[in-house]
N, C-alpha and C positions, 0 to 999 in steps of 0.2 A: 500596514496595509487596511487600519483593525477602522478605523473612522474621517472617513474622507469628504462628510456633509456636517453643517452640523445643526442637530437636529430640530425640526420645525413641530415636535411636539410642546404646544403651551393652552393647555385645555384647563379649566380653575381646576377638576382632580391629579393632575402634577402639580397643581401651585396648592392644595392643600394637603398632599402628601409627603413634599419636597421635605421634612422636616420627621419625616415617620421614619422614629425605629424596627414597631410596626410590621412596615409595608416593606420595609428593606429586608427583614428578617425572610418575610414569605418570599419577597424575591428570590431568597438566598437557598430556603428551601426547596423551590422547583427544579434550582438549579440542583440539589444533591439529589433529591430524588430521578433526577434527570442522570444523573451518572451512576446514581446507585443503580438501575437498572443496563448500563452499561459490563458492570462485575455480571450482576443475572443474568446475561445471556456467555458470559465468560465471551467477553470483549479483550483485545490485550491488552496488556499494557499502556502499553505504550500507545493507543488508540485513546487509552480515558485522557491521558495527561495530555494530547495532542488540543482533544476538541472540548476540554473543559482551560486552559488556557488559552484557545481563541472566546471561549463564548464569556469566560472571565475580563478578558480586553475589551472584545469589543461591547460592551455592554456597560464596566467603566469609559469607556472613551466617548461611548452615545450619551450619557449622562450627564446634568446643570449640577450645576455648582458641587457641590464634594458629595453627588451622591449618585451609583450607576444609573444609565436606564431602568426600569423595570421592565421585567418578563414583556407584564401588560399591555403598558406602554408602544415595544416595539410590536402586540400583535394589535392594536388600535384597527380599526379595519378601516379608517382609513386615513388618518396619520405616521399609522407604522406602513399599513401599504404606500405613501407618499418614500417613507423613509429607505425604504427597499429600493423603490425604482431609484432616487438618489443615489443611493450607494454602489449597485450596480452597474450605471453609467456612470461614476469615479472610478470605481474600478475598472471599468472600459480605457477607459481618456492614462488609466494609467503607463496601460504598453504589454502591462502583466498579462502572462500567460492566461488560454483558457483559462485552460485547463486548473491551475492555481484558483479564477474566482468562482469556477462552478465546486472547488472546493469551500468556499468560504461560505459560497450562500448553502452551500449539501448539506453543512455542517450547522448552519442555523435552524433549514427545514425542518430536518429529522427534529432539534428540541421543540415548535416549535407545533408539531405533529406529536410530539410524548405529549406536551402540555394540554394540547384538543382534545385528544381520550381519556388523561386523567385532568382535568379542569378545576379539580378541590386543594382547597387550604385545608392544613388540619393546625387548628394552632391547637397548645395543654388548657385543658378543661372550659373545650368550645366544644369540636370534633369539627369535624369535615364543613365547609360553608363550597361553595360553586366561585369561582375571580370575579366571574360576570356579576355574583350577586354584592359583591363587596371595591372594582374596583371599570366596571363596566362589561359589557361584548365585547369580547374575545374570536380574532380569525389567523388564518394561514395569513401571513402577507406575502408569500413567496410562491409562485406557481412556475411553472416550465420558461412561461415567459422571460421571467426574467434571468433566467441562462442562457451565457452564449452554448450558441451551438457546438457539440462536441467534437475537437479536433484533435488527435492524439501527439504531443511532438514529436516524440519519432521520425512519424511524416514529414514533418516537417525537416527534423533535423537526422534523419537518415541512419542506416546501420552502421553502429559504432564498433560493432567488428563481424567481419564475414563468417557467417555459419557454414562455411564449406571448409575451413582456413582454423578451426576448434580446435584438434587436433595437432597442429602447430602451436598454439598459444599455449596448449600442455604441454609442447617437448618443450618450448624455449622456457617455461616456467620452472620442470626438472631437471632441467641445465642448470639452469643462472638466477632460480630462486632459494632452490632447498638445499643449495651448497655458502652460508653464511659461515662466518667464522663467532666462533661461542656458542653460546648457551638458545640461544634463540631457534637456534635451525629444529625442537619439536615445534615451538608456534607456527613458521613456518609452513611447518609440515602438514600441519591442522588444517592450517587457511591454506595450503594448496588441493585437500584434500575434498573445502568445502569448496572447496570451484567444481573442483569434475565433476562431484557431486550434482554440485546444482546445473551445470551441463548438462551430466548422462540422466536425470533425474527429473526435470522441470523443476523439484521444489521450490517454496520461496522462501527468502532468507532466514524470518520468522522461524518456516517450518526445520529450518534446517539446523539453527540452532536449541530445537529443543528435541531430536531425537532423542531417541536412548536405546544404549544398547542392544539390551535385557529385551526389550519391548518393542523395538518400533523397527528393528534388518536383523534380516531373513537371508542369508546369504544362500540356503539351501530351497529352499525357495526363488531365488532368484526376486526380491519385493525388498519394497520397504514402505513404510508402515510411517502415517503424520496423524494423529494425535490434535493438533494443532492448528487442519486446516482454515484456512478463514470461511465462514458461511457466507450463504447472503444475507441484505442488511435484513436483522433481526435473529436473525436465524440462528446465532452463534455460532461455535463451532462445529464442523465434522472431520469426522477419523476418515483417508482414502487407502488407500493401498495405490503406489508404481511402481515402474519398474526398476527393476538393480540393476541395470544392464555387468557385463564381462570387466569394461573399460571401470565400475564403479565399485566393481566389489575387489578388484583386484588391488584398486588404490588403498579403500579400509583396511582391507587386508595387512597392508604393510604399516601402516599409520600406528592400525591397531599394536602390530606385535615387534618394532622398531617405537612409534615415538611421543603415542598418548600419554603411555605407563608415567613421561622423563617431566609434564608435566604436574605442575604443583601442586598438590592436592585432587589431581586427577583418581585417585584412589576410593574415593572417600563419593564420588556421585559419576550416578551410569549416562551422566551425558554426554551424546559421542564426541561432541567437542565441546571444550568445558573452558572456560575463562583461565587466567594463566595461576589462579588463590580457589581453580576446581568446580567453578561456580560455570551461572549459565552468563553465556555470553550476552552482552550486551548490541544491538543496532552501532550504537558507533565503533564498538570491537572492529566490530565486520568491515562499515564503513571504511573505517582505515586499515583497513588487513586488503580491501581488493585494491585501494589506491595505488599501497604499495607495492604489490603484488603487473597492475595497470602502469608502476613509471618504473618496474623492473623492463615488461614488453616493450616502452617506448622506447628503451634503452637502447634493443636493442633490433632498434627498427620493425618491429611488430605494430604495427597502423593499431590505435586505437583511440577512439575520440572518447571527448569532456565526459559525454554526456551518461557512459560505461555508467550500469549502477547494477547490482546484485540483480535487479530484473529482469535486466539485460538474460542473465543464464537458460530462465524461463521460459523468454521469447526464445530462445535460439533454439533450444528442444523442440518448442514445436511447433519451427522452421524447418528444424532436420529431417523430426521426429513425420509431416506431413509429405516431405519432397519425396522420403523413403515411400511411405507407407498411405500413400495420395486418396487411396480410396477408402481406408482406416479412423476416417474423422471422426465417427464416434466414441471409440478408442480413445482418444486424445481426449480427447472431452471430460472422458472421465477420469483420468490420468491426470490431468489439470486441475482438478472438483472444481469445475464449469455447470455450467447449466444451463445456456442457451451456444448454438454456433456462435452467433453474433459477436458477443465475445473472444469466442477464440479466434474468429477468423481475423481480432483486432493485434495476435500475439504473431499471428503468420507472419514474417519477418525476411523476404526472400532478399540473396542479394544484386547486387545491378548482374555482376557475371550469373550468375545458375538461372536469372531471367532475362539474360542477350542468347545464352545457350537455350532458351526453353523455347525464344521467337524460332533463335538457325535452326531447329532440329523442324518445326515447323515447316520453315521455306525450305529442305530440304527434300523434305515429305514426296515436294512433285504434286501437290496436290491444285486441282482446278480451281481454280478461284472464281464467281460466276464475272458477268462482267454487266455494263448495261445493255442493254436488247436480249440479253440469254433468258 
């Protein structure tokens, strides 16, 4: 999906620098500085790796001959804009999800915006020089008009797990998942505790993996703290507090007293959910753990759709909270660490059964609806 159109950039400047090692080094330095800005803003390693892999691949695939396309070529006011327009159209024609297209274009747009904010190339023994003085005028080639309308795929796919049946899900996992033979019981107990905590607190999986027993888990005040909360674009991570409800507290207490100490290397770290070697869990490990639990649920006739992921526990938490406390939207916004009600509303995913129940209650109230002529 990186290269779907041929680059139309054929200017004289492009021909002059086609084999210019200095130009290539300038391009790589711009990319390196951008990735360094991610680290300064405390973005997660996974985010940095994801963007680096995409940008490296995109410029490589759109290059000419044996060199990548250079940053200023993609940002040329006319030809760069045409390249992005063609690329956006080609992505749409492939039939991939709008969300994915927005992700691809968003990565490119953020990088181009960074370059416009820092339009200098620093060469050894020369000092800073403006990009436009060396390679020509640059501009942001991506606008909102190139982005497909945001439509969350969950609206098309539906809710993968009925929020009202979450406790039934926990019960099946306790009975069927937590009783394996051999030495895998402590790891399964860890995975189950993560699932319960995700559903009861609304924490993201990255936040769960970073929880520290001594600094983030407060039984007395019934709160959890995450110091790895995702920040708004460019602001870095923000710490926040969220709920630590009774079921979550009981589950974590039992896990700590009976299972965590049996995980190899757990005594050498304060991570609440350490890996098998006592280190920070990886996202792949968390993903595999959830898939293992989903397989158990399906085996015991509990319906879970294919698109169920860790982030759905966060949506289920938001849905259950607002169904129970419909007048507490500002509280929910704070608990989730969001800035806008619009974002939170996309997290609230009522089941069809719940909606049918609410509609029926409205009808049963006997309210006289106005008719034509009233």
